[in-house]
KOLMIFI-402879 format. One record per residue: residue number from 1; x, y, z of N, C-alpha, C, O, CB in turn; residue in three letters. Coordinates in nm, 3 decimals, m for minus. Each point is the difference from the previous one (the first is absolute). Glycine has a CB too. Example, Ala and Ser with C-alpha at 12.3 -4.5 7.8 and 13.67 -1.06 7.14 Angstrom:
residues 2
{n = 1 | n_px = 1.319 | n_py = m0.569 | n_pz = 0.780 | ca_px = m0.089 | ca_py = 0.119 | ca_pz = 0.000 | c_px = 0.090 | c_py = 0.120 | c_pz = 0.000 | o_px = 0.104 | o_py = m0.002 | o_pz = 0.066 | cb_px = m0.293 | cb_py = m0.115 | cb_pz = 0.059 | res = ALA}
{n = 2 | n_px = 0.154 | n_py = 0.222 | n_pz = m0.197 | ca_px = 0.082 | ca_py = 0.119 | ca_pz = 0.006 | c_px = m0.077 | c_py = 0.109 | c_pz = 0.073 | o_px = 0.051 | o_py = 0.111 | o_pz = 0.017 | cb_px = 0.067 | cb_py = m0.174 | cb_pz = m0.232 | res = SER}
***
This chain:
residues 74
{n = 1 | n_px = m2.434 | n_py = m0.474 | n_pz = 1.063 | ca_px = 0.014 | ca_py = 0.113 | ca_pz = m0.085 | c_px = m0.028 | c_py = m0.037 | c_pz = m0.127 | o_px = 0.055 | o_py = m0.105 | o_pz = m0.035 | cb_px = 0.097 | cb_py = 0.202 | cb_pz = 0.168 | res = UNK}
{n = 2 | n_px = m0.238 | n_py = m0.027 | n_pz = m0.232 | ca_px = m0.041 | ca_py = m0.047 | ca_pz = m0.124 | c_px = 0.114 | c_py = 0.045 | c_pz = m0.106 | o_px = 0.078 | o_py = 0.092 | o_pz = 0.026 | cb_px = m0.338 | cb_py = m0.081 | cb_pz = 0.046 | res = UNK}
{n = 3 | n_px = 0.261 | n_py = m0.078 | n_pz = m0.186 | ca_px = 0.118 | ca_py = 0.031 | ca_pz = m0.102 | c_px = m0.025 | c_py = 0.154 | c_pz = m0.046 | o_px = 0.092 | o_py = 0.069 | o_pz = m0.044 | cb_px = m0.069 | cb_py = m0.337 | cb_pz = m0.053 | res = UNK}
{n = 4 | n_px = m0.148 | n_py = 0.315 | n_pz = 0.109 | ca_px = m0.024 | ca_py = 0.123 | ca_pz = m0.047 | c_px = 0.069 | c_py = 0.111 | c_pz = 0.099 | o_px = 0.035 | o_py = 0.108 | o_pz = m0.047 | cb_px = m0.255 | cb_py = m0.204 | cb_pz = m0.068 | res = UNK}
{n = 5 | n_px = 0.236 | n_py = 0.067 | n_pz = 0.245 | ca_px = 0.075 | ca_py = 0.096 | ca_pz = 0.092 | c_px = 0.150 | c_py = m0.024 | c_pz = m0.015 | o_px = 0.075 | o_py = 0.090 | o_pz = 0.036 | cb_px = m0.268 | cb_py = m0.087 | cb_pz = 0.133 | res = UNK}
{n = 6 | n_px = 0.242 | n_py = m0.111 | n_pz = m0.218 | ca_px = 0.146 | ca_py = m0.023 | ca_pz = m0.008 | c_px = 0.056 | c_py = 0.060 | c_pz = m0.116 | o_px = 0.122 | o_py = 0.003 | o_pz = m0.016 | cb_px = m0.144 | cb_py = m0.205 | cb_pz = 0.131 | res = UNK}
{n = 7 | n_px = m0.057 | n_py = 0.249 | n_pz = m0.197 | ca_px = 0.039 | ca_py = 0.054 | ca_pz = m0.148 | c_px = 0.108 | c_py = 0.104 | c_pz = 0.032 | o_px = m0.016 | o_py = 0.080 | o_pz = 0.092 | cb_px = m0.227 | cb_py = m0.109 | cb_pz = m0.215 | res = UNK}
{n = 8 | n_px = 0.351 | n_py = 0.027 | n_pz = 0.049 | ca_px = 0.100 | ca_py = 0.115 | ca_pz = 0.011 | c_px = m0.031 | c_py = 0.088 | c_pz = m0.096 | o_px = m0.041 | o_py = m0.042 | o_pz = m0.108 | cb_px = 0.215 | cb_py = m0.081 | cb_pz = 0.191 | res = UNK}
{n = 9 | n_px = m0.159 | n_py = 0.259 | n_pz = m0.060 | ca_px = m0.016 | ca_py = 0.121 | ca_pz = m0.077 | c_px = 0.133 | c_py = 0.050 | c_pz = m0.029 | o_px = 0.053 | o_py = 0.074 | o_pz = 0.083 | cb_px = m0.269 | cb_py = m0.020 | cb_pz = 0.016 | res = UNK}
{n = 10 | n_px = 0.279 | n_py = m0.085 | n_pz = m0.209 | ca_px = 0.144 | ca_py = 0.055 | ca_pz = m0.028 | c_px = 0.002 | c_py = 0.138 | c_pz = m0.051 | o_px = m0.095 | o_py = 0.028 | o_pz = m0.074 | cb_px = 0.169 | cb_py = m0.252 | cb_pz = 0.021 | res = UNK}
{n = 11 | n_px = 0.012 | n_py = 0.315 | n_pz = 0.076 | ca_px = 0.014 | ca_py = 0.118 | ca_pz = m0.042 | c_px = 0.140 | c_py = 0.023 | c_pz = m0.063 | o_px = 0.096 | o_py = m0.029 | o_pz = 0.071 | cb_px = m0.266 | cb_py = 0.089 | cb_pz = 0.098 | res = UNK}
{n = 12 | n_px = 0.191 | n_py = m0.017 | n_pz = m0.279 | ca_px = 0.115 | ca_py = 0.031 | ca_pz = m0.057 | c_px = 0.056 | c_py = 0.142 | c_pz = 0.050 | o_px = m0.058 | o_py = 0.107 | o_pz = m0.018 | cb_px = m0.019 | cb_py = m0.257 | cb_pz = m0.176 | res = UNK}
{n = 13 | n_px = 0.200 | n_py = 0.132 | n_pz = 0.260 | ca_px = 0.072 | ca_py = 0.109 | ca_pz = 0.051 | c_px = 0.160 | c_py = 0.014 | c_pz = m0.017 | o_px = 0.066 | o_py = m0.096 | o_pz = m0.041 | cb_px = m0.256 | cb_py = 0.081 | cb_pz = 0.193 | res = UNK}
{n = 14 | n_px = 0.238 | n_py = 0.110 | n_pz = m0.127 | ca_px = 0.146 | ca_py = 0.019 | ca_pz = 0.019 | c_px = 0.031 | c_py = 0.002 | c_pz = 0.156 | o_px = m0.058 | o_py = 0.071 | o_pz = 0.082 | cb_px = 0.077 | cb_py = 0.066 | cb_pz = m0.311 | res = UNK}
{n = 15 | n_px = 0.097 | n_py = m0.242 | n_pz = 0.257 | ca_px = 0.018 | ca_py = m0.010 | ca_pz = 0.131 | c_px = 0.160 | c_py = 0.030 | c_pz = 0.030 | o_px = 0.078 | o_py = 0.022 | o_pz = m0.093 | cb_px = m0.291 | cb_py = m0.193 | cb_pz = 0.110 | res = UNK}
{n = 16 | n_px = 0.250 | n_py = 0.169 | n_pz = 0.102 | ca_px = 0.148 | ca_py = 0.015 | ca_pz = 0.038 | c_px = 0.035 | c_py = m0.139 | c_pz = 0.050 | o_px = m0.067 | o_py = m0.048 | o_pz = 0.091 | cb_px = 0.062 | cb_py = 0.305 | cb_pz = m0.023 | res = UNK}
{n = 17 | n_px = 0.090 | n_py = m0.315 | n_pz = m0.114 | ca_px = 0.052 | ca_py = m0.143 | ca_pz = 0.026 | c_px = 0.112 | c_py = 0.031 | c_pz = 0.079 | o_px = 0.080 | o_py = 0.088 | o_pz = m0.032 | cb_px = m0.153 | cb_py = m0.209 | cb_pz = m0.179 | res = UNK}
{n = 18 | n_px = 0.085 | n_py = 0.036 | n_pz = 0.336 | ca_px = 0.120 | ca_py = 0.012 | ca_pz = 0.085 | c_px = 0.053 | c_py = m0.163 | c_pz = 0.024 | o_px = m0.066 | o_py = m0.104 | o_pz = 0.003 | cb_px = m0.032 | cb_py = 0.352 | cb_pz = 0.126 | res = UNK}
{n = 19 | n_px = 0.229 | n_py = m0.229 | n_pz = m0.115 | ca_px = 0.060 | ca_py = m0.135 | ca_pz = 0.025 | c_px = 0.129 | c_py = 0.007 | c_pz = 0.074 | o_px = 0.088 | o_py = 0.078 | o_pz = m0.035 | cb_px = m0.193 | cb_py = m0.160 | cb_pz = m0.168 | res = UNK}
{n = 20 | n_px = 0.120 | n_py = m0.004 | n_pz = 0.313 | ca_px = 0.119 | ca_py = 0.006 | ca_pz = 0.089 | c_px = 0.084 | c_py = m0.097 | c_pz = m0.045 | o_px = m0.044 | o_py = m0.113 | o_pz = 0.018 | cb_px = m0.066 | cb_py = 0.190 | cb_pz = 0.171 | res = UNK}
{n = 21 | n_px = 0.228 | n_py = m0.071 | n_pz = m0.246 | ca_px = 0.070 | ca_py = m0.128 | ca_pz = m0.065 | c_px = 0.158 | c_py = 0.030 | c_pz = 0.060 | o_px = 0.061 | o_py = 0.105 | o_pz = m0.019 | cb_px = m0.231 | cb_py = m0.140 | cb_pz = m0.241 | res = UNK}
{n = 22 | n_px = 0.215 | n_py = m0.069 | n_pz = 0.327 | ca_px = 0.141 | ca_py = m0.003 | ca_pz = 0.016 | c_px = 0.034 | c_py = 0.146 | c_pz = 0.075 | o_px = 0.101 | o_py = 0.061 | o_pz = m0.033 | cb_px = m0.058 | cb_py = m0.229 | cb_pz = m0.193 | res = UNK}
{n = 23 | n_px = m0.132 | n_py = 0.220 | n_pz = 0.329 | ca_px = 0.031 | ca_py = 0.096 | ca_pz = 0.091 | c_px = m0.004 | c_py = 0.131 | c_pz = m0.094 | o_px = 0.051 | o_py = 0.104 | o_pz = 0.040 | cb_px = 0.095 | cb_py = m0.267 | cb_pz = 0.131 | res = UNK}
{n = 24 | n_px = m0.204 | n_py = 0.153 | n_pz = m0.288 | ca_px = m0.016 | ca_py = 0.126 | ca_pz = m0.080 | c_px = m0.153 | c_py = 0.023 | c_pz = m0.026 | o_px = m0.060 | o_py = m0.097 | o_pz = m0.047 | cb_px = 0.296 | cb_py = 0.064 | cb_pz = m0.068 | res = UNK}
{n = 25 | n_px = m0.307 | n_py = 0.146 | n_pz = 0.137 | ca_px = m0.120 | ca_py = 0.029 | ca_pz = m0.025 | c_px = m0.022 | c_py = 0.054 | c_pz = m0.130 | o_px = 0.074 | o_py = 0.093 | o_pz = m0.031 | cb_px = m0.093 | cb_py = m0.072 | cb_pz = 0.250 | res = UNK}
{n = 26 | n_px = m0.074 | n_py = m0.060 | n_pz = m0.309 | ca_px = m0.025 | ca_py = 0.035 | ca_pz = m0.124 | c_px = m0.142 | c_py = 0.041 | c_pz = m0.035 | o_px = m0.093 | o_py = m0.075 | o_pz = 0.029 | cb_px = 0.276 | cb_py = m0.065 | cb_pz = m0.068 | res = UNK}
{n = 27 | n_px = m0.203 | n_py = 0.257 | n_pz = m0.024 | ca_px = m0.128 | ca_py = 0.066 | ca_pz = m0.027 | c_px = m0.020 | c_py = 0.029 | c_pz = m0.145 | o_px = 0.079 | o_py = 0.073 | o_pz = m0.061 | cb_px = m0.070 | cb_py = 0.026 | cb_pz = 0.283 | res = UNK}
{n = 28 | n_px = m0.116 | n_py = m0.156 | n_pz = m0.280 | ca_px = m0.026 | ca_py = 0.022 | ca_pz = m0.122 | c_px = m0.124 | c_py = 0.054 | c_pz = m0.018 | o_px = m0.096 | o_py = m0.068 | o_pz = 0.039 | cb_px = 0.237 | cb_py = m0.090 | cb_pz = m0.089 | res = UNK}
{n = 29 | n_px = m0.168 | n_py = 0.292 | n_pz = m0.011 | ca_px = m0.112 | ca_py = 0.058 | ca_pz = m0.001 | c_px = m0.087 | c_py = m0.009 | c_pz = m0.137 | o_px = 0.061 | o_py = m0.031 | o_pz = m0.102 | cb_px = 0.055 | cb_py = 0.168 | cb_pz = 0.277 | res = UNK}
{n = 30 | n_px = m0.225 | n_py = m0.118 | n_pz = m0.180 | ca_px = m0.090 | ca_py = m0.002 | ca_pz = m0.118 | c_px = m0.016 | c_py = m0.134 | c_pz = m0.064 | o_px = m0.019 | o_py = m0.011 | o_pz = m0.121 | cb_px = 0.085 | cb_py = 0.238 | cb_pz = 0.081 | res = UNK}
{n = 31 | n_px = m0.059 | n_py = m0.339 | n_pz = 0.130 | ca_px = m0.012 | ca_py = m0.138 | ca_pz = m0.053 | c_px = m0.159 | c_py = m0.046 | c_pz = m0.027 | o_px = m0.082 | o_py = m0.007 | o_pz = 0.092 | cb_px = 0.312 | cb_py = m0.047 | cb_pz = 0.043 | res = UNK}
{n = 32 | n_px = m0.256 | n_py = 0.028 | n_pz = m0.264 | ca_px = m0.137 | ca_py = m0.053 | ca_pz = m0.016 | c_px = m0.034 | c_py = m0.123 | c_pz = 0.088 | o_px = 0.076 | o_py = m0.094 | o_pz = 0.020 | cb_px = m0.063 | cb_py = 0.181 | cb_pz = m0.251 | res = UNK}
{n = 33 | n_px = m0.152 | n_py = m0.072 | n_pz = 0.287 | ca_px = m0.037 | ca_py = m0.108 | ca_pz = 0.063 | c_px = m0.155 | c_py = m0.027 | c_pz = 0.002 | o_px = m0.068 | o_py = 0.081 | o_pz = m0.063 | cb_px = 0.277 | cb_py = m0.045 | cb_pz = 0.189 | res = UNK}
{n = 34 | n_px = m0.263 | n_py = m0.122 | n_pz = m0.073 | ca_px = m0.146 | ca_py = m0.009 | ca_pz = 0.009 | c_px = m0.025 | c_py = m0.017 | c_pz = 0.138 | o_px = 0.054 | o_py = m0.091 | o_pz = 0.064 | cb_px = m0.091 | cb_py = m0.005 | cb_pz = m0.285 | res = UNK}
{n = 35 | n_px = m0.047 | n_py = 0.182 | n_pz = 0.275 | ca_px = m0.005 | ca_py = 0.003 | ca_pz = 0.164 | c_px = m0.150 | c_py = m0.051 | c_pz = 0.022 | o_px = m0.097 | o_py = 0.033 | o_pz = m0.069 | cb_px = 0.276 | cb_py = 0.191 | cb_pz = 0.125 | res = UNK}
{n = 36 | n_px = m0.178 | n_py = m0.310 | n_pz = 0.054 | ca_px = m0.153 | ca_py = m0.054 | ca_pz = 0.053 | c_px = m0.052 | c_py = 0.118 | c_pz = 0.051 | o_px = 0.080 | o_py = 0.063 | o_pz = 0.069 | cb_px = m0.034 | cb_py = m0.305 | cb_pz = 0.005 | res = UNK}
{n = 37 | n_px = m0.145 | n_py = 0.285 | n_pz = m0.087 | ca_px = m0.073 | ca_py = 0.131 | ca_pz = 0.037 | c_px = m0.039 | c_py = m0.024 | c_pz = 0.134 | o_px = m0.016 | o_py = 0.100 | o_pz = 0.069 | cb_px = m0.073 | cb_py = m0.037 | cb_pz = m0.294 | res = UNK}
{n = 38 | n_px = 0.070 | n_py = m0.179 | n_pz = 0.278 | ca_px = m0.053 | ca_py = m0.054 | ca_pz = 0.136 | c_px = 0.100 | c_py = m0.009 | c_pz = 0.096 | o_px = m0.016 | o_py = 0.041 | o_pz = 0.115 | cb_px = m0.144 | cb_py = m0.165 | cb_pz = m0.220 | res = UNK}
{n = 39 | n_px = 0.281 | n_py = 0.064 | n_pz = 0.057 | ca_px = 0.111 | ca_py = m0.047 | ca_pz = 0.082 | c_px = 0.113 | c_py = 0.077 | c_pz = m0.016 | o_px = 0.081 | o_py = 0.005 | o_pz = 0.093 | cb_px = m0.161 | cb_py = m0.215 | cb_pz = m0.101 | res = UNK}
{n = 40 | n_px = 0.102 | n_py = 0.274 | n_pz = m0.099 | ca_px = 0.114 | ca_py = 0.084 | ca_pz = m0.036 | c_px = 0.130 | c_py = m0.082 | c_pz = m0.045 | o_px = 0.109 | o_py = 0.050 | o_pz = m0.025 | cb_px = m0.205 | cb_py = 0.120 | cb_pz = 0.193 | res = UNK}
{n = 41 | n_px = 0.063 | n_py = m0.310 | n_pz = m0.173 | ca_px = 0.102 | ca_py = m0.083 | ca_pz = m0.055 | c_px = 0.037 | c_py = 0.022 | c_pz = m0.128 | o_px = m0.092 | o_py = 0.021 | o_pz = m0.079 | cb_px = 0.025 | cb_py = m0.167 | cb_pz = 0.214 | res = UNK}
{n = 42 | n_px = 0.202 | n_py = 0.145 | n_pz = m0.185 | ca_px = 0.059 | ca_py = 0.051 | ca_pz = m0.125 | c_px = 0.024 | c_py = m0.135 | c_pz = m0.075 | o_px = 0.033 | o_py = m0.104 | o_pz = 0.058 | cb_px = 0.085 | cb_py = 0.332 | cb_pz = 0.040 | res = UNK}
{n = 43 | n_px = m0.140 | n_py = m0.217 | n_pz = m0.240 | ca_px = 0.027 | ca_py = m0.119 | ca_pz = m0.090 | c_px = 0.072 | c_py = 0.072 | c_pz = m0.117 | o_px = m0.035 | o_py = 0.107 | o_pz = m0.049 | cb_px = m0.180 | cb_py = m0.266 | cb_pz = 0.117 | res = UNK}
{n = 44 | n_px = 0.333 | n_py = 0.077 | n_pz = m0.108 | ca_px = 0.080 | ca_py = 0.044 | ca_pz = m0.098 | c_px = 0.004 | c_py = m0.109 | c_pz = m0.113 | o_px = m0.010 | o_py = m0.122 | o_pz = 0.017 | cb_px = 0.139 | cb_py = 0.264 | cb_pz = 0.153 | res = UNK}
{n = 45 | n_px = m0.113 | n_py = m0.079 | n_pz = m0.282 | ca_px = m0.012 | ca_py = m0.099 | ca_pz = m0.134 | c_px = 0.148 | c_py = m0.053 | c_pz = 0.009 | o_px = 0.091 | o_py = 0.056 | o_pz = 0.059 | cb_px = m0.278 | cb_py = 0.085 | cb_pz = m0.237 | res = UNK}
{n = 46 | n_px = 0.197 | n_py = m0.267 | n_pz = 0.104 | ca_px = 0.123 | ca_py = m0.059 | ca_pz = m0.020 | c_px = 0.133 | c_py = 0.094 | c_pz = m0.045 | o_px = 0.112 | o_py = 0.003 | o_pz = 0.051 | cb_px = m0.272 | cb_py = m0.197 | cb_pz = m0.106 | res = UNK}
{n = 47 | n_px = 0.106 | n_py = 0.268 | n_pz = m0.058 | ca_px = 0.091 | ca_py = 0.097 | ca_pz = m0.060 | c_px = 0.048 | c_py = 0.107 | c_pz = 0.094 | o_px = 0.118 | o_py = 0.034 | o_pz = 0.001 | cb_px = m0.231 | cb_py = m0.078 | cb_pz = m0.211 | res = UNK}
{n = 48 | n_px = 0.015 | n_py = 0.104 | n_pz = 0.297 | ca_px = 0.049 | ca_py = 0.109 | ca_pz = 0.107 | c_px = 0.074 | c_py = m0.066 | c_pz = 0.088 | o_px = 0.101 | o_py = 0.061 | o_pz = 0.035 | cb_px = m0.283 | cb_py = 0.081 | cb_pz = m0.044 | res = UNK}
{n = 49 | n_px = 0.161 | n_py = m0.261 | n_pz = 0.063 | ca_px = 0.103 | ca_py = m0.069 | ca_pz = 0.081 | c_px = 0.137 | c_py = m0.010 | c_pz = m0.061 | o_px = 0.103 | o_py = 0.030 | o_pz = 0.058 | cb_px = m0.284 | cb_py = m0.154 | cb_pz = 0.033 | res = UNK}
{n = 50 | n_px = 0.172 | n_py = 0.081 | n_pz = m0.207 | ca_px = 0.132 | ca_py = m0.035 | ca_pz = m0.066 | c_px = 0.071 | c_py = 0.151 | c_pz = m0.017 | o_px = 0.120 | o_py = 0.008 | o_pz = 0.025 | cb_px = m0.216 | cb_py = m0.246 | cb_pz = m0.167 | res = UNK}
{n = 51 | n_px = 0.033 | n_py = 0.342 | n_pz = 0.105 | ca_px = 0.073 | ca_py = 0.124 | ca_pz = 0.000 | c_px = 0.045 | c_py = 0.029 | c_pz = 0.119 | o_px = 0.119 | o_py = 0.027 | o_pz = 0.014 | cb_px = m0.232 | cb_py = 0.050 | cb_pz = m0.178 | res = UNK}
{n = 52 | n_px = 0.017 | n_py = m0.076 | n_pz = 0.284 | ca_px = 0.039 | ca_py = 0.044 | ca_pz = 0.135 | c_px = 0.154 | c_py = m0.088 | c_pz = 0.034 | o_px = 0.098 | o_py = 0.056 | o_pz = 0.049 | cb_px = m0.392 | cb_py = m0.009 | cb_pz = 0.036 | res = UNK}
{n = 53 | n_px = 0.291 | n_py = m0.162 | n_pz = m0.116 | ca_px = 0.140 | ca_py = m0.072 | ca_pz = 0.022 | c_px = 0.093 | c_py = 0.038 | c_pz = m0.070 | o_px = 0.111 | o_py = m0.009 | o_pz = 0.053 | cb_px = m0.200 | cb_py = m0.159 | cb_pz = m0.003 | res = UNK}
{n = 54 | n_px = 0.084 | n_py = 0.215 | n_pz = m0.171 | ca_px = 0.119 | ca_py = 0.047 | ca_pz = m0.091 | c_px = 0.020 | c_py = 0.134 | c_pz = 0.053 | o_px = 0.120 | o_py = 0.027 | o_pz = 0.014 | cb_px = m0.168 | cb_py = m0.159 | cb_pz = m0.234 | res = UNK}
{n = 55 | n_px = m0.029 | n_py = 0.220 | n_pz = 0.252 | ca_px = 0.042 | ca_py = 0.134 | ca_pz = 0.069 | c_px = 0.086 | c_py = m0.012 | c_pz = 0.135 | o_px = 0.104 | o_py = 0.061 | o_pz = 0.023 | cb_px = m0.323 | cb_py = 0.031 | cb_pz = m0.121 | res = UNK}
{n = 56 | n_px = 0.155 | n_py = m0.184 | n_pz = 0.183 | ca_px = 0.086 | ca_py = m0.018 | ca_pz = 0.126 | c_px = 0.124 | c_py = m0.087 | c_pz = m0.020 | o_px = 0.107 | o_py = 0.045 | o_pz = 0.040 | cb_px = m0.315 | cb_py = m0.023 | cb_pz = 0.092 | res = UNK}
{n = 57 | n_px = 0.203 | n_py = m0.145 | n_pz = m0.191 | ca_px = 0.118 | ca_py = m0.080 | ca_pz = m0.013 | c_px = 0.109 | c_py = 0.061 | c_pz = m0.093 | o_px = 0.118 | o_py = m0.026 | o_pz = 0.024 | cb_px = m0.267 | cb_py = m0.169 | cb_pz = 0.018 | res = UNK}
{n = 58 | n_px = 0.115 | n_py = 0.274 | n_pz = m0.143 | ca_px = 0.097 | ca_py = 0.061 | ca_pz = m0.086 | c_px = 0.054 | c_py = 0.130 | c_pz = 0.052 | o_px = 0.094 | o_py = 0.054 | o_pz = m0.058 | cb_px = m0.205 | cb_py = m0.163 | cb_pz = m0.124 | res = UNK}
{n = 59 | n_px = 0.052 | n_py = 0.166 | n_pz = 0.299 | ca_px = 0.042 | ca_py = 0.121 | ca_pz = 0.055 | c_px = 0.005 | c_py = 0.114 | c_pz = m0.094 | o_px = 0.099 | o_py = 0.071 | o_pz = m0.015 | cb_px = 0.020 | cb_py = m0.203 | cb_pz = 0.166 | res = UNK}
{n = 60 | n_px = m0.215 | n_py = 0.144 | n_pz = m0.203 | ca_px = m0.017 | ca_py = 0.096 | ca_pz = m0.091 | c_px = 0.017 | c_py = 0.138 | c_pz = 0.068 | o_px = m0.033 | o_py = 0.003 | o_pz = 0.118 | cb_px = m0.113 | cb_py = m0.159 | cb_pz = m0.251 | res = UNK}
{n = 61 | n_px = 0.195 | n_py = 0.277 | n_pz = 0.073 | ca_px = 0.014 | ca_py = 0.115 | ca_pz = 0.069 | c_px = m0.146 | c_py = 0.044 | c_pz = 0.057 | o_px = m0.100 | o_py = m0.013 | o_pz = m0.070 | cb_px = 0.312 | cb_py = 0.075 | cb_pz = m0.081 | res = UNK}
{n = 62 | n_px = m0.216 | n_py = m0.013 | n_pz = 0.276 | ca_px = m0.117 | ca_py = 0.050 | ca_pz = 0.065 | c_px = m0.015 | c_py = 0.130 | c_pz = m0.070 | o_px = 0.093 | o_py = 0.055 | o_pz = m0.059 | cb_px = m0.066 | cb_py = m0.173 | cb_pz = 0.287 | res = UNK}
{n = 63 | n_px = m0.156 | n_py = 0.171 | n_pz = m0.220 | ca_px = m0.063 | ca_py = 0.125 | ca_pz = m0.048 | c_px = 0.052 | c_py = 0.110 | c_pz = 0.100 | o_px = 0.038 | o_py = 0.112 | o_pz = m0.036 | cb_px = m0.257 | cb_py = m0.232 | cb_pz = m0.067 | res = UNK}
{n = 64 | n_px = 0.214 | n_py = 0.070 | n_pz = 0.246 | ca_px = 0.039 | ca_py = 0.086 | ca_pz = 0.105 | c_px = 0.029 | c_py = m0.105 | c_pz = 0.134 | o_px = m0.053 | o_py = m0.111 | o_pz = 0.010 | cb_px = m0.100 | cb_py = 0.335 | cb_pz = m0.118 | res = UNK}
{n = 65 | n_px = 0.236 | n_py = m0.173 | n_pz = 0.193 | ca_px = 0.011 | ca_py = m0.083 | ca_pz = 0.122 | c_px = m0.051 | c_py = 0.082 | c_pz = 0.115 | o_px = 0.012 | o_py = 0.123 | o_pz = 0.001 | cb_px = 0.187 | cb_py = m0.254 | cb_pz = m0.091 | res = UNK}
{n = 66 | n_px = m0.259 | n_py = 0.056 | n_pz = 0.195 | ca_px = m0.044 | ca_py = 0.060 | ca_pz = 0.125 | c_px = 0.051 | c_py = m0.063 | c_pz = 0.112 | o_px = 0.042 | o_py = m0.115 | o_pz = m0.008 | cb_px = m0.230 | cb_py = 0.179 | cb_pz = m0.092 | res = UNK}
{n = 67 | n_px = 0.189 | n_py = 0.008 | n_pz = 0.220 | ca_px = 0.056 | ca_py = m0.054 | ca_pz = 0.109 | c_px = m0.108 | c_py = m0.015 | c_pz = 0.095 | o_px = m0.084 | o_py = 0.086 | o_pz = 0.024 | cb_px = 0.301 | cb_py = 0.006 | cb_pz = m0.070 | res = UNK}
{n = 68 | n_px = m0.207 | n_py = m0.232 | n_pz = 0.110 | ca_px = m0.134 | ca_py = m0.033 | ca_pz = 0.060 | c_px = 0.042 | c_py = m0.041 | c_pz = 0.151 | o_px = 0.091 | o_py = m0.082 | o_pz = 0.013 | cb_px = m0.217 | cb_py = m0.007 | cb_pz = m0.252 | res = UNK}
{n = 69 | n_px = 0.066 | n_py = 0.142 | n_pz = 0.351 | ca_px = 0.026 | ca_py = m0.033 | ca_pz = 0.126 | c_px = m0.050 | c_py = m0.137 | c_pz = 0.025 | o_px = m0.108 | o_py = m0.038 | o_pz = m0.046 | cb_px = 0.104 | cb_py = 0.272 | cb_pz = 0.111 | res = UNK}
{n = 70 | n_px = 0.079 | n_py = m0.306 | n_pz = 0.005 | ca_px = m0.036 | ca_py = m0.153 | ca_pz = 0.065 | c_px = m0.015 | c_py = 0.003 | c_pz = 0.140 | o_px = 0.089 | o_py = 0.048 | o_pz = 0.070 | cb_px = 0.040 | cb_py = m0.164 | cb_pz = m0.236 | res = UNK}
{n = 71 | n_px = m0.242 | n_py = 0.064 | n_pz = 0.218 | ca_px = m0.020 | ca_py = m0.020 | ca_pz = 0.141 | c_px = m0.018 | c_py = m0.144 | c_pz = 0.026 | o_px = m0.027 | o_py = m0.082 | o_pz = m0.088 | cb_px = m0.072 | cb_py = 0.304 | cb_pz = 0.112 | res = UNK}
{n = 72 | n_px = 0.116 | n_py = m0.251 | n_pz = 0.115 | ca_px = m0.014 | ca_py = m0.127 | ca_pz = 0.076 | c_px = m0.139 | c_py = 0.000 | c_pz = 0.036 | o_px = m0.046 | o_py = 0.109 | o_pz = 0.034 | cb_px = 0.278 | cb_py = m0.122 | cb_pz = 0.055 | res = UNK}
{n = 73 | n_px = m0.306 | n_py = m0.083 | n_pz = m0.090 | ca_px = m0.133 | ca_py = m0.005 | ca_pz = 0.069 | c_px = 0.009 | c_py = 0.004 | c_pz = 0.144 | o_px = m0.063 | o_py = 0.085 | o_pz = 0.064 | cb_px = m0.021 | cb_py = m0.209 | cb_pz = m0.245 | res = UNK}
{n = 74 | n_px = 0.160 | n_py = 0.037 | n_pz = 0.239 | ca_px = 0.024 | ca_py = 0.013 | ca_pz = 0.149 | c_px = m0.002 | c_py = 0.128 | c_pz = 0.064 | o_px = 0.020 | o_py = 0.009 | o_pz = 0.121 | cb_px = 0.104 | cb_py = m0.188 | cb_pz = m0.153 | res = UNK}
***
């Protein structure tokens, strides 16, 4: 595979970031990210990662709460 076919094409978008921490599920909407157009992989700036950590670790008041069903794969 040549270097030309490996080239990433990154697109700026707003995404929904999810995290399961200590049995609690966190959802942060409208997070700025760069998305690889081919693979869908998300990349976040160091400032964005720091802001996400502060939102989650400092338990900011959420804008809303949702109830989510949980299923076993088996």
